[in-house]
C-alpha positions in Angstrom: 0.1 -0.2 0.1 1.5 3.2 -0.9 1.8 6.2 1.5 -1.1 8.5 2.0 -2.3 11.4 4.1 -6.0 11.7 4.6 -6.5 15.6 4.1 -9.6 15.5 6.4 -7.8 14.0 9.2 -4.0 14.3 8.8 -3.6 10.6 9.4 -0.7 8.7 7.5 -1.2 5.2 6.3 0.8 2.6 4.5 4.1 3.8 6.0 5.7 7.1 7.3 7.1 10.1 5.5 10.8 10.3 5.0 13.2 12.5 3.0 12.3 12.4 -0.6 9.6 9.6 -0.4 6.7 9.5 -2.7 3.0 9.9 -1.2 -0.5 11.1 -1.9 -2.7 13.5 -0.4 -6.0 11.5 -0.1 -9.2 13.8 -0.3 -11.7 11.6 1.5 -14.5 14.2 1.2 -17.2 14.7 -1.3 -15.8 18.0 -2.5 -12.9 19.0 -4.7 -10.2 20.8 -2.6 -7.2 23.0 -3.1 -4.5 22.2 -0.7 -1.3 24.4 -0.1 1.4 23.1 2.3 2.4 25.9 4.9 6.3 25.2 4.8 8.9 23.4 2.8 8.2 19.5 3.7 7.1 18.5 0.0 8.2 19.9 -3.2 4.8 21.0 -4.6 3.4 24.4 -3.5 -0.2 23.4 -4.1 -2.4 20.7 -4.8 -6.1 20.3 -6.6 -7.3 17.2 -5.4 -10.8 15.9 -6.9 -13.4 14.6 -4.4 -12.2 11.0 -3.3 -9.2 11.3 -5.2 -5.3 10.8 -4.4 -2.8 13.5 -5.7 0.9 12.3 -5.9 3.5 14.3 -3.9 7.1 13.9 -3.0 8.3 15.0 0.6 11.3 17.2 0.7 14.8 15.9 0.6 15.9 16.4 3.4 12.8 16.4 5.3 12.4 19.2 7.9 11.4 18.7 11.4 7.4 19.1 12.0 5.0 20.6 12.1 3.6 19.8 8.7 0.7 22.0 8.4 -1.4 22.9 5.3 -4.5 25.0 4.5 -7.4 23.7 2.5 -10.1 25.5 0.3 -12.9 24.8 1.0 -11.8 23.5 4.4 -12.9 20.0 5.0 -10.9 19.4 7.9 -12.5 17.1 10.4 -10.3 16.8 13.5 -9.0 18.7 16.4 -6.6 21.7 15.8 -5.9 23.2 12.4 -4.9 21.0 9.3 -1.6 19.2 9.6 0.0 15.9 9.2 -0.3 13.7 12.3 3.1 12.6 13.5 3.7 10.1 16.4 4.4 11.7 19.7 7.5 11.3 21.6 5.4 9.0 24.0 4.4 6.8 21.6 7.8 6.3 20.0 9.3 5.6 23.6 6.6 2.8 24.1 7.9 1.0 20.7 11.4 1.0 21.9 13.1 -1.5 23.9 14.8 -0.7 27.0 18.1 -2.1 28.0 
């Protein structure tokens, strides 16, 4: 499964973003949407994404540190806070690590 970012929730599926990786902006809404990344974490400056479609994108190389915010027109965001790609928290990362 390819890496996809749902523009309504910011959830990443199919893997995780890394420097230079291909991913897709997934529009799970019923409206056509214009997405504009708010910083330099991907190579495109704007994306027109049809309802129910996935638009190819490429992560920046090197990939800067989060946050990975974006704006939507119309705003179809359906999660807390402002539109952004969800990234694992430090607490979640720590749970997955072995302790010597």
